[in-house]
C-alpha angles and dihedrals in degrees: 000000000000117000092242091053090047090052091049091049092050092046091051090050091049092050090048091051091046092050093046091048092047092048094047093048097046113103118255114232125194118193108265094239085076106078144131114303094022124150120223123202115262122230091016134100102249120213118221118189146170143123137291139149114312109272095014117143114233121193124196121198127189131159093347094311120115130191132170142203137187119231113242128231089280092052095250119136133182125189126188118219113209118249114280134192120246113283148103165068092220139160117238115206124197114192127189129119082334135015130243124190124200117198136206093023117172132196114215139097122338125195129184110223118200146156139081136304100320091055091041090051107122124235089235089071098045128108108268092016099140093059095040093048092047089053094044097106089134110139090172090070118074133174135199113197107209108226112251108252138156126206139170090218131035115277118219098210143023121256089231138343138194128177110219119210110222113253138136086271098053106025095084089068094054121102102266095221091047092047093055091045092050093045091056092044092049092049094046101043100028096223136113116276124209123196124200102199112201104165139141128180121243096013128142124226093250089065088061094048127089127244093247093053094047092045092075093053111085094212091067101046095099097042091050091048090053091049092049093051094047128088094195118145101228093191090058090045090053091053088052090051091052089051092051090048090053092048091048091052089052090053088061098037096048103020119125105181094111094040091053088056090048095241090149094056127097095236097052113126108235098158093118093053120108118258130225133171122247127290092061117202136179088249093053091048093043094233124173122239093283123021147143115229134175121219122191138187130179120210134185119234127194120246089251090066095056114119094006127118117257136192117230114203112184096177121233120344135194127221122343131341140186107197126199133189116199091340101314125102111242100175151349132194138170129219132028119317149091115306113217119163137177115241109209114233092237089068095050119093137171115266124009119023128171132220115197124183124190104205130196112210121193134175087018086285105110110145141175106190127356135217113325097353113151108211111203143183108206146149133228099258094049096242090119119052112152119172115222094202119119130048126003127178120233140185139150105167091117093056120092119271107252119233115232115197128209107274106216092191086073095053117109112267094004098117096034087057096042104036112013103040093057092056099034110126097030106136112262143156097225149307135273116210126191107170139109106104088096092056100038092111091062107042094155090056091048090058087071100027099060095049089047090053092048095049093045094050090050091051093051092049093049092210098115122243098343115187115277115192121195129200106221110220114264130228119301137177095201107050139050104238110148096099091045090053088053091051090051091051091051089066088073087077084082116079119265095012116133132183125211107213111217108170089119097052136053127048116293091204096052124068086204106044110202098209094088096154097085090047092056094042092049090051088052091053090053090048092054088062105032100035103026102030097233117164097231138125095270102162142029121250113310124203113258112166145323131238123193116225124177101308097334138081123230110209114201122205138195127205089044094150114206091338146323118272138152123257095235101030091248128119116295113277132188104055122121131178136188138193123245087281131020137047131316116266127201108259139212109245132190130187114238113178109295092348141063123227111217127192145156116203093217093052107064093175109036113194103184140024135193136180132208089355099158137090090254104013124206092219127143110177113126139148118256089260088068101250117136126243111252120248115255144156128210133196125167113257115267117258114258 
């Protein structure tokens, strides 16, 4: 062999040894979503991924099955475990330059859980929570709460991750809707259930949608352009927003501007203050997004009440109050709920007495009293019962203006990049989506936005048209949601999308209804049909078509179950019709087989019909299985 060839051979050998040594010594990284107690999707090839040295071989072993992958030039590797039946617990071993072992791994059903506050709502705050949490010794149910994170660009891993096994200790932190869904699924199918909880309160759908999906929607052209041209660090911006939030809270908690003026005292002159009738809302008081406002009411007490303890019930309050009686604070509480405080007898005098409430309003939702609340000042023996309905005075111009930061979790793409991209591809059966409140003001936009989100998530997962189940927004007395409900229903034009109709459950006077159990159970019923192909009554009556018939409209339904009935046995309520021009008018409606005949005597030629088209509809059509008819509206297509 020539010397030059020998040198080349030696050099090649040295490089090979160096590369092998470098590869073997580089740390093996497995994406953080893979952890002890995880659940992998049954009957599906499950991807496992991470990083290692370029060219390194990584082998993954689970339940006797082994697969391997080679890290690319960028160090990324992705192995595909073959489909497995439900079972466990197993150990999953990942071997490369190093070895990692994950314990107590189950194979079962995995669901991605996402949306805003009503999906984020914890089991600990739900109706019936103490009993359900005490009985939650359910080790077959596990949950990973995706850390809340915002980003201008897609992240490739989570900052941290921990799969929690369901128990009386951990269950209170689960999403309530997801817990009740998982409990039913676990009972019915007898397999482990894994929940990937990616939720954030007060967030719009565009935050959960990728750049490429939003790019085809004209409404987002300018926001995306601004994002692309910016070099802002959204994570840093979010930390700044949290700091401002904390400082703003302290302004309310420790502020003394009103106290220095004596607004809390009985003798304060409030005669030039505006007046509004109870219940008092941010809208009535014309408050900005965030504000501090004082509300006052003076009441007359009989001489017999002097010096005796009273109970002050203010009704429901949102979001934070400091309540005073004759100049002394008697209570303070944060978050939504009834405010009932004890008034010490030493503060109670005959004649005029003053109630003053310093109220913190956020998200333009400040409220003292809701719906049919009956605020009352009373005593134990019933000799004092003074209603606090009627006029109250309010003002807050003397309080500091509250700083509102830029909330990056509301920016387009921010949560897709920070919370969805890092988990995209993890094997799952489908997704549960409870969101829409944050987009209710733009229902037309949502008609295109929600399908774009669904299709983009499916593309990133690479599992085809996986089931996507939507909670349709329930009844409300405070918000205009009919058109948003319609937009949610339109998503069912995509394959394997199901909607759980909820206008008959929840709490119309609470944006965050606490009775989450029927929401989760109704989602499970939809899943049995859409995701698992069961031939069951999974939905209430769904609009099918309309026929005109001599002055009436015959509305045909599908998913009628065994038959159409009304919830209360009374005549059908909730239908309205209109002529070619004019307003909608409540209609007489009669069940006829699988259809409902609708008419209004004064409208001989009805041109349009709608059902349950109200924020909190008085509608009673159901199938005999007890599921409500879905809201809809119909107009004949316009002539070309």
